[in-house]
C-alpha distance (Angstrom), angle and dihedral (degrees) to the residues before:
residue distance angle dihedral
M1 . . .
I2 3.76 . .
P3 3.67 115.8 .
T4 3.74 117.6 -109.0
E5 3.76 94.8 -122.5
D6 3.76 93.3 54.5
A7 3.82 90.5 49.5
S8 3.74 91.9 50.9
A9 3.77 91.6 47.3
R10 3.81 88.6 47.7
K11 3.74 90.3 49.7
R12 3.76 94.0 49.8
E13 3.78 91.2 48.5
I14 3.83 90.2 52.6
E15 3.75 91.8 47.5
D16 3.77 91.1 50.7
K17 3.71 92.2 51.4
L18 3.75 90.9 46.9
K19 3.71 90.6 50.6
Q20 3.79 90.4 50.4
E21 3.78 91.2 48.9
Q22 3.80 90.5 49.8
E23 3.80 90.2 50.9
T24 3.81 90.4 48.4
L25 3.82 89.9 48.7
S26 3.80 90.6 48.5
F27 3.82 89.3 50.5
I28 3.77 91.7 49.4
R29 3.81 91.6 50.5
E30 3.72 91.3 50.5
S31 3.71 91.0 49.0
L32 3.83 91.2 49.9
E33 3.80 90.5 50.2
K34 3.84 90.3 50.1
S35 3.82 90.4 46.7
D36 3.80 90.4 50.9
Q37 3.80 90.9 49.2
L38 3.83 91.0 48.9
T39 3.79 91.4 46.7
K40 3.79 91.0 50.1
G41 3.76 89.2 47.0
M42 3.83 92.7 50.6
V43 3.78 90.7 45.8
S44 3.71 89.4 52.4
I45 3.79 92.0 48.3
L46 3.82 92.4 48.7
S47 3.75 91.2 47.2
S48 3.79 91.0 50.5
F49 3.84 90.3 46.5
E50 3.80 91.4 48.8
S51 3.78 91.2 49.0
R52 3.76 92.4 48.8
L53 3.78 90.6 47.1
M54 3.79 91.7 52.5
Q55 3.75 88.5 49.9
L56 3.81 91.1 50.2
E57 3.80 90.8 47.1
N58 3.81 92.3 49.1
S59 3.76 90.3 51.0
I60 3.89 97.5 41.7
I61 3.85 99.2 46.2
P62 3.82 94.7 63.5
V63 3.68 90.7 46.6
H64 3.82 90.3 50.2
K65 3.78 91.5 49.6
Q66 3.75 92.3 46.5
T67 3.77 90.1 49.5
E68 3.78 91.3 50.0
N69 3.78 91.3 50.1
L70 3.78 90.7 49.4
Q71 3.80 90.3 51.8
R72 3.79 90.5 49.4
L73 3.77 90.4 48.6
Q74 3.79 89.0 50.2
E75 3.78 92.3 52.6
N76 3.79 91.0 47.7
V77 3.83 90.5 49.8
D78 3.90 89.3 50.2
K79 3.83 90.8 48.5
T80 3.74 91.3 46.3
L81 3.74 92.1 50.0
S82 3.81 90.7 48.5
C83 3.83 90.8 50.5
L84 3.73 91.3 47.3
D85 3.79 91.5 50.6
H86 3.87 88.1 48.4
V87 3.79 91.3 50.1
I88 3.74 95.4 42.3
S89 3.80 87.4 52.8
Y90 3.84 88.4 64.1
Y91 3.78 90.3 57.5
H92 3.80 90.2 53.4
V93 3.82 95.0 46.5
A94 3.82 95.2 92.5
K95 3.79 92.4 50.5
D96 3.82 95.1 41.4
T97 3.83 93.2 51.2
D98 3.83 98.4 36.2
K99 3.82 96.2 96.1
I100 3.82 96.1 45.8
I101 3.81 91.6 46.1
R102 3.80 94.0 49.3
E103 3.79 91.6 47.8
G104 3.80 91.7 52.2
P105 3.80 133.4 -140.1
A106 3.77 97.4 -72.3
G107 3.82 109.5 129.0
R108 3.88 96.8 -1.8
L109 3.78 106.4 55.1
D110 3.84 96.2 153.1
E111 3.85 93.0 53.4
Y112 3.74 91.2 45.3
L113 3.83 92.3 51.5
A114 3.79 89.8 49.4
C115 3.79 89.6 54.6
I116 3.77 90.2 48.9
A117 3.86 88.6 51.6
K118 3.78 89.8 53.9
I119 3.78 92.3 50.2
Q120 3.81 90.6 48.0
K121 3.75 91.1 52.9
A122 3.82 89.7 50.3
V123 3.79 90.5 51.9
E124 3.79 91.7 51.8
Y125 3.83 91.1 47.4
F126 3.85 94.9 52.2
Q127 3.84 91.2 42.6
D128 3.77 90.6 55.4
N129 3.79 100.9 37.4
N130 3.81 110.8 21.7
P131 3.84 111.5 13.3
D132 3.80 93.2 164.1
S133 3.80 94.6 56.3
P134 3.87 119.7 114.9
E135 3.83 87.9 -133.5
L136 3.76 88.6 69.5
N137 3.78 92.2 61.2
T138 3.78 89.7 46.1
V139 3.79 96.9 53.3
K140 3.81 90.7 40.9
A141 3.80 90.1 56.4
R142 3.74 90.7 44.9
F143 3.85 89.6 51.0
E144 3.82 92.8 49.6
K145 3.76 90.3 47.7
G146 3.80 89.9 50.8
K147 3.78 90.3 50.1
E148 3.82 93.0 49.7
L149 3.81 90.5 51.2
L150 3.83 89.6 49.9
E151 3.82 89.8 51.7
A152 3.85 89.4 46.9
E153 3.83 90.1 49.4
F154 3.80 89.4 49.2
R155 3.80 91.8 52.3
S156 3.80 90.7 42.4
L157 3.82 94.3 53.4
L158 3.84 92.9 46.7
T159 3.82 93.0 46.9
R160 3.73 96.1 43.5
Y161 3.82 98.5 46.2
S162 3.83 104.1 29.2
K163 3.78 111.6 100.9
P164 3.78 132.3 167.4
V165 3.78 115.5 -97.9
P166 3.85 111.2 -112.3
P167 3.87 112.9 -114.8
I168 3.76 92.8 -121.6
L169 3.88 91.0 58.4
I170 3.78 91.2 48.2
L171 3.77 91.9 51.3
D172 3.74 91.9 45.8
A173 3.77 91.5 50.3
I174 3.82 98.9 48.0
G175 3.76 100.6 30.4
G176 3.67 122.4 5.9
D177 3.79 125.0 174.4
E178 3.79 106.0 -37.1
D179 3.80 91.0 -161.7
M180 3.84 91.8 62.8
E181 3.75 115.0 91.6
V182 3.80 93.9 -155.2
Q183 3.75 119.5 45.1
E184 3.79 124.9 -167.8
D185 3.77 117.8 -131.6
V186 3.81 111.7 -107.0
T187 3.78 115.8 -148.6
L188 3.77 119.5 -156.1
E189 3.74 109.4 -152.7
H190 3.81 105.0 -161.8
L191 3.82 91.5 171.5
P192 3.78 133.4 12.7
E193 3.81 111.3 -98.6
A194 3.78 95.4 -117.0
V195 3.85 91.5 49.2
L196 3.83 90.5 46.4
Q197 3.81 90.8 53.7
D198 3.80 91.0 50.6
I199 3.75 91.2 49.4
I200 3.77 91.1 49.9
C201 3.82 91.0 49.2
I202 3.83 92.4 49.0
S203 3.75 93.6 46.5
A204 3.76 92.2 49.0
W205 3.77 91.3 53.4
L206 3.84 92.6 45.8
V207 3.78 90.8 51.2
E208 3.78 92.4 51.8
Y209 3.80 102.4 37.3
G210 3.78 107.5 9.9
R211 3.90 94.8 86.3
N212 3.82 91.2 -147.0
Q213 3.74 140.9 56.2
D214 3.77 100.0 -134.1
F215 3.76 92.9 121.1
M216 3.79 87.7 63.9
N217 3.77 88.4 63.3
V218 3.79 88.5 52.1
Y219 3.82 90.5 51.3
F220 3.81 90.4 47.6
Q221 3.85 93.2 49.2
V222 3.82 96.2 46.7
R223 3.83 98.3 39.9
S224 3.82 94.4 40.1
S225 3.81 88.2 50.8
Q226 3.77 90.1 53.8
L227 3.82 90.9 45.0
D228 3.76 89.1 52.3
R229 3.80 91.9 50.4
S230 3.82 89.8 47.3
I231 3.87 91.4 51.5
K232 3.81 90.9 45.5
G233 3.77 90.2 50.3
L234 3.80 89.2 49.2
K235 3.78 90.8 49.3
E236 3.80 91.6 49.9
H237 3.77 89.6 49.1
F238 3.77 89.7 54.8
R239 3.74 92.3 46.4
K240 3.78 92.3 53.3
N241 3.80 98.4 42.3
S242 3.88 103.2 36.1
A243 3.73 107.8 110.2
T244 3.78 95.3 -166.4
S245 3.76 135.2 33.5
A246 3.80 117.8 -118.8
M247 3.72 92.1 -156.4
H248 3.79 93.0 88.2
S249 3.79 95.9 49.4
P250 3.80 119.7 121.8
A251 3.90 91.2 -123.8
V252 3.80 92.8 60.7
Q253 3.79 93.1 43.8
T254 3.78 89.9 53.1
K255 3.82 90.4 47.6
R256 3.82 89.7 53.0
K257 3.75 91.5 56.6
E258 3.78 93.1 45.3
T259 3.83 96.2 46.8
P260 3.80 110.9 49.1
T261 3.82 116.9 -174.1
K262 3.79 119.9 -112.5
K263 3.77 127.2 -142.0
P264 3.80 121.2 -148.0
P265 3.75 119.6 -138.5
K266 3.76 113.5 -83.4
R267 3.80 126.4 -125.2
P268 3.84 132.3 174.3
G269 3.76 108.6 -69.8
F270 3.81 93.9 13.0
D271 3.80 112.9 84.5
H272 3.78 105.5 155.4
D273 3.84 131.2 135.3
L274 3.81 101.7 170.2
R275 3.69 91.6 -96.7
G276 3.77 89.3 177.3
V277 3.80 91.0 78.5
K278 3.82 91.4 53.7
H279 3.80 93.8 44.3
L280 3.79 91.1 49.9
S281 3.81 87.9 56.7
D282 3.78 93.9 44.3
D283 3.86 121.4 87.1
K284 3.80 92.3 -148.4
H285 3.79 97.5 57.0
G286 3.78 114.5 30.9
A287 3.80 130.8 -179.2
A288 3.83 94.5 -48.5
A289 3.83 91.4 70.3
G290 3.84 91.9 47.9
E291 3.81 88.7 51.5
S292 3.81 90.0 50.8
D293 3.83 90.5 51.5
L294 3.79 90.9 51.9
R295 3.75 90.2 54.3
D296 3.83 91.1 47.6
Y297 3.80 91.0 52.6
E298 3.86 90.1 48.6
K299 3.81 87.2 55.7
T300 3.81 92.5 51.1
Q301 3.82 88.7 59.3
N302 3.78 90.5 64.8
D303 3.75 96.6 49.0
P304 3.80 111.4 125.9
D305 3.78 118.6 -115.2
K306 3.75 129.3 -140.3
E307 3.72 126.7 -140.7
Y308 3.77 93.3 -108.7
N309 3.87 90.2 55.9
M310 3.82 92.2 55.5
P311 3.85 118.9 93.9
K312 3.80 107.6 -104.3
D313 3.81 91.0 -145.3
G314 3.80 96.5 49.7
T315 3.78 95.2 -114.8
V316 3.75 126.4 150.2
H317 3.81 112.3 -53.5
E318 3.76 118.3 -119.8
L319 3.78 89.3 -125.3
T320 3.80 89.1 61.5
S321 3.76 95.5 51.6
N322 3.84 91.6 43.7
A323 3.81 92.2 49.4
I324 3.80 94.2 50.3
L325 3.87 90.0 46.8
F326 3.76 88.5 49.5
L327 3.81 92.3 52.5
Q328 3.83 91.7 46.9
Q329 3.79 87.4 54.1
L330 3.83 89.7 52.8
L331 3.85 85.0 68.6
D332 3.80 89.2 59.2
F333 3.82 87.5 47.7
Q334 3.78 89.9 53.6
E335 3.85 90.8 52.0
T336 3.78 92.9 47.5
A337 3.81 91.6 49.4
G338 3.78 89.5 47.8
A339 3.78 90.9 56.1
M340 3.77 92.0 47.8
L341 3.77 92.7 50.3
A342 3.83 89.9 47.4
S343 3.79 90.2 56.0
Q344 3.79 91.0 58.6
G345 3.76 92.5 63.8
K346 3.79 92.2 111.6
A347 3.79 93.7 52.0
E348 3.81 97.8 47.3
P349 3.86 135.7 20.4
Q350 3.75 113.8 -81.7
S351 3.83 90.4 -121.1
C352 3.82 89.0 61.5
V353 3.78 89.2 54.1
I354 3.76 90.7 51.3
F355 3.80 91.4 48.2
I356 3.83 93.9 50.1
F357 3.81 91.5 46.7
Y358 3.78 89.3 51.3
C359 3.79 92.5 50.0
L360 3.84 88.5 49.3
T361 3.77 90.4 52.8
C362 3.82 90.7 50.9
L363 3.80 91.8 50.4
I364 3.86 91.7 50.2
L365 3.75 87.6 48.4
C366 3.79 92.5 52.7
F367 3.80 91.6 43.9
T368 3.81 92.4 50.2
D369 3.80 90.5 50.6
K370 3.76 90.4 50.2
V371 3.79 94.1 47.3
L372 3.84 91.5 51.6
G373 3.81 91.3 47.4
N374 3.83 93.5 48.7
L375 3.83 89.4 44.4
Q376 3.80 91.3 55.0
L377 3.86 92.5 48.0
N378 3.84 90.8 45.3
L379 3.80 92.2 52.1
S380 3.78 91.1 49.5
N381 3.79 90.1 52.7
K382 3.80 92.3 46.1
A383 3.80 92.0 50.1
K384 3.77 89.4 62.2
V385 3.83 88.5 71.5
Y386 3.82 88.3 73.2
E387 3.78 112.3 86.4
D388 3.82 92.8 -162.4
P389 3.83 108.2 78.3
A390 3.82 89.8 -156.0
L391 3.89 91.7 56.2
R392 3.86 87.7 45.1
A393 3.78 88.7 55.6
V394 3.80 93.9 47.0
F395 3.84 90.2 50.0
L396 3.81 92.9 51.2
H397 3.82 91.4 42.9
N398 3.83 93.6 53.2
N399 3.80 92.8 46.3
Y400 3.86 95.4 46.6
N401 3.82 89.7 45.8
Y402 3.80 91.2 49.6
I403 3.79 92.4 51.0
L404 3.81 92.4 49.2
K405 3.79 94.9 47.1
S406 3.82 91.1 47.0
L407 3.79 92.5 49.0
E408 3.76 90.5 50.3
K409 3.82 94.4 49.3
S410 3.79 92.8 51.2
E411 3.76 136.9 48.6
L412 3.79 88.9 -101.5
I413 3.78 92.6 91.8
Q414 3.79 90.5 62.5
L415 3.86 90.5 48.6
V416 3.79 94.1 48.8
A417 3.87 92.2 43.7
V418 3.87 88.5 66.0
T419 3.81 90.5 74.7
H420 3.81 99.3 20.8
K421 3.76 112.3 38.2
K422 3.79 92.4 177.6
V423 3.91 95.4 48.3
E424 3.76 92.4 124.6
G425 3.79 93.2 50.6
S426 3.82 92.0 47.0
Y427 3.74 93.5 54.5
R428 3.84 92.3 44.3
E429 3.85 88.0 53.2
L430 3.83 89.2 52.1
I431 3.81 90.7 49.7
E432 3.80 93.6 48.0
Q433 3.83 90.1 47.9
E434 3.84 91.9 53.4
I435 3.79 90.6 47.8
Q436 3.85 88.6 54.9
N437 3.87 89.7 48.1
Y438 3.82 88.8 52.3
Q439 3.83 93.0 47.9
R440 3.78 89.9 57.5
S441 3.84 88.8 69.4
W442 3.85 87.4 69.4
L443 3.81 92.6 57.5
K444 3.87 89.7 84.3
V445 3.82 85.6 61.9
T446 3.82 101.1 42.2
E447 3.80 93.6 42.6
H448 3.80 88.7 73.3
L449 3.86 88.7 59.3
T450 3.82 96.1 57.9
E451 3.74 122.8 105.6
R452 3.84 90.3 -117.1
N453 3.84 111.1 129.1
I454 3.78 91.7 2.1
P455 3.90 104.9 133.4
A456 3.76 119.7 -126.6
F457 3.78 111.6 -109.3
Q458 3.80 143.5 158.8
P459 3.83 120.8 -117.3
G460 3.80 109.4 -90.1
T461 3.78 93.6 20.5
K462 3.78 114.4 136.4
L463 3.76 111.2 -116.1
K464 3.79 127.0 -137.3
D465 3.78 120.4 -115.9
K466 3.77 91.2 -106.8
E467 3.82 93.1 51.8
R468 3.79 92.0 48.6
Q469 3.76 90.4 50.8
I470 3.86 90.9 52.6
I471 3.82 90.0 56.6
K472 3.82 92.2 45.5
D473 3.77 90.8 51.0
K474 3.84 91.1 51.3
F475 3.78 91.9 52.8
K476 3.78 92.1 44.8
G477 3.81 93.3 47.8
F478 3.75 91.2 49.9
N479 3.83 94.8 47.5
E480 3.77 94.4 47.6
G481 3.82 94.6 44.1
L482 3.81 92.4 47.9
E483 3.81 92.9 49.0
E484 3.81 92.3 44.5
L485 3.81 94.2 50.3
C486 3.80 96.0 43.2
K487 3.81 90.3 49.6
I488 3.80 94.5 49.9
Q489 3.80 99.5 37.7
Q490 3.85 93.0 45.0
G491 3.77 86.4 74.6
W492 3.81 94.8 51.2
A493 3.81 123.2 93.2
V494 3.74 136.8 -129.3
P495 3.80 103.5 173.5
D496 3.77 95.8 -170.6
K497 3.79 106.7 87.0
E498 3.82 93.8 -157.0
Q499 3.74 92.8 51.2
R500 3.78 93.1 42.5
D501 3.88 92.0 53.9
A502 3.74 92.8 45.4
I503 3.85 93.5 52.8
R504 3.80 90.3 47.2
Q505 3.86 92.8 49.3
A506 3.83 91.8 48.8
E507 3.83 92.2 50.7
K508 3.81 93.5 44.6
R509 3.79 90.5 52.7
V510 3.82 94.7 49.3
V511 3.80 98.2 41.5
S512 3.81 96.9 39.2
E513 3.80 94.8 49.1
A514 3.82 91.6 48.5
Y515 3.83 91.6 45.9
R516 3.84 92.9 49.1
A517 3.77 92.2 49.2
F518 3.85 90.2 48.6
L519 3.83 92.5 50.7
Q520 3.78 90.6 48.9
R521 3.78 91.4 53.4
C522 3.82 91.4 51.0
A523 3.84 95.8 39.1
N524 3.79 95.5 104.6
I525 3.78 99.4 33.3
S526 3.74 121.1 105.3
F527 3.81 102.5 -149.7
T528 3.82 100.6 146.7
K529 3.75 142.4 19.8
N530 3.87 90.0 -134.0
P531 3.83 105.4 49.2
E532 3.80 92.7 166.4
K533 3.84 89.0 65.0
Y534 3.77 90.2 64.8
H535 3.73 104.2 25.2
R536 3.80 95.0 60.9
Y537 3.74 101.4 149.0
S538 3.82 135.6 43.4
P539 3.82 119.1 -142.8
E540 3.75 89.3 -103.7
Q541 3.77 91.7 54.1
V542 3.82 90.1 50.0
E543 3.79 90.1 53.6
E544 3.82 90.1 50.0
M545 3.83 91.1 52.7
I546 3.82 90.6 50.5
D547 3.84 89.8 49.7
K548 3.80 87.3 61.5
L549 3.81 93.3 60.0
F550 3.88 114.3 121.4
D551 3.80 90.1 13.9
T552 3.85 115.7 114.7
S553 3.79 90.7 180.0
A554 3.82 94.2 60.8
C-alpha cells in the first residue's frame, strides 16, 4: 500500500505538470494563430504588391515602346535630312563649281580636280536616279567643259615649258670628255619639276576619266617637235664642228658597194626611187634631201585615185605594193646610215654615234607607222570608187592581206610591233571583216532558199496557183542570182591561194547546205509540169560553179 501523503504529492506533481503542459499548449496555439495572421497579412501584402507591379508594368511598357518608336522616328528623320542635304548638294554642284571651272586649272590644279570630282559624282547620281532631269545635262556640260580646259591646260603646259635640249648638254650627257677620269652627272631637265607633276596629274586623270586618248596625240606632237628640234640642233652642231667629212671614209665606200639601192616599178603619178638613200651617200645632197623625199612620198599616198586607175578585178593596188617596197628599202637606208655614223667615230665620241643612230631608228619607226596608217586610210577612200560593195570588200581584203603577208616576210613586222604589239591581230581582224562584207553579196542568192513565204502543206496536197508561183519564183530567183554572181565574180581576183580557197569553201558550205535543204522541202511537191526548167542545177553543180570564182581561166 502506498501512503496517502505520497499519493497526494504524486497527484499534485502530475497536476502541476498537466497545468504546465496546458499552458504550453495554449501558448503554441496562440503562436500558431499569430503566425497564421502574419502569413495572411504577408500574402495580402505580396498580392497587393504583385497587383501594383502588374499595373505599373502595363502602364510602363506602352510608354517604353512609344519612346522607342519615337527614337527610331527621330533617327529616320535625321537620316532623311542628311540624305536630302546630300541630294540637294548635287543640285547645287553646277552653281558651286561654276566660277572655278570658268577660271580654269591654271595655278590651282588640286582644287580644280576636286571640283571636277564633285561634278562627276553629280553626273553619276543623276544618271542612276533621274536620267530625265535637266540638271543632268547641265552637269554633263560642265564636266565636258572642265575636261576641255584640262586638255587645254595640258597642251599649254607642254607648249610653254617644252624647249629643245642644247647640243652641248646632249653631248655632255651621252659622252663627256673621255680623257677625264671623273665625270660629273649631267641632268637634262626637259620640264620643270612642278610642271612635270602637274602634267602627270592631268594625264592620269584624262586616262581614267577622259574617255579618249586625244591628249596623247598632243603630247606626241609637242614632244616630238622638240625632239626634232633637238636632233636638228645636234646635226647643225656636228656640221659646224666636224673637221673632216666621213663621206670619203673606206667604211662608207664599202657600204655603198654592199648596199645597192632598189627602184620600185613606176606608174603614172608615182615616180619614186627612194632617192633618200642615194642622197644620203652623196656629198652634194646630204640628209636634208632625203628628208624632203620622204615628205614627197608621204604626199603621194594621199593622191586621189580615179575609177580608171583602180584595178577592175579588185586585186592589190599598185600603191600598196610600192608602199611596202618603199618601207623595205627604208631598212637598207637604216643600215647605210648606220655605216656612215660608224665612220664618224674619230670625229665624235662613240656614244654620240649610238645616240644619233638610235634617234634615226625612232624616226624611221614613226615614219613607218605613219605610212601604214595613211596607206590604210587611202585604201579605204579608194575602195569607195567601186559601186559594188562585194568588189569593194575583195579589194580591201586583197590589199590588207598583201600588207600583212609582206610585213611577216620581212623585218618590218618587228619594227612595227614596237609601237603596235597586236599589229598582226589588227590586220587579221580587218581581213576577216572584209570577208564577211563580201559574203553578204551571196545573201541575195540564199534568201530565195529560205522558208519565208513558202505555204504550209502536206505531201501530195494539190497546191493553189499562187503557192505554185511562189515556189517557181524562188527557183528562178536562185538560178538567176547564182548565174549572175558567178559570172561577175569569176573575173575578180584573190591572188593569195590560201585565202581564195578558204573563201570558196565557206561559200560552198553555206550555199550548198541551204540549197540541199530547199530541194528536200520541195522534193514531193508538184508545182510545175516542167521541173527541169526550174531545177537547173544539182548541189554538186552549184559547188563546181563556186569553185570557179576568182578564176578568169575557168
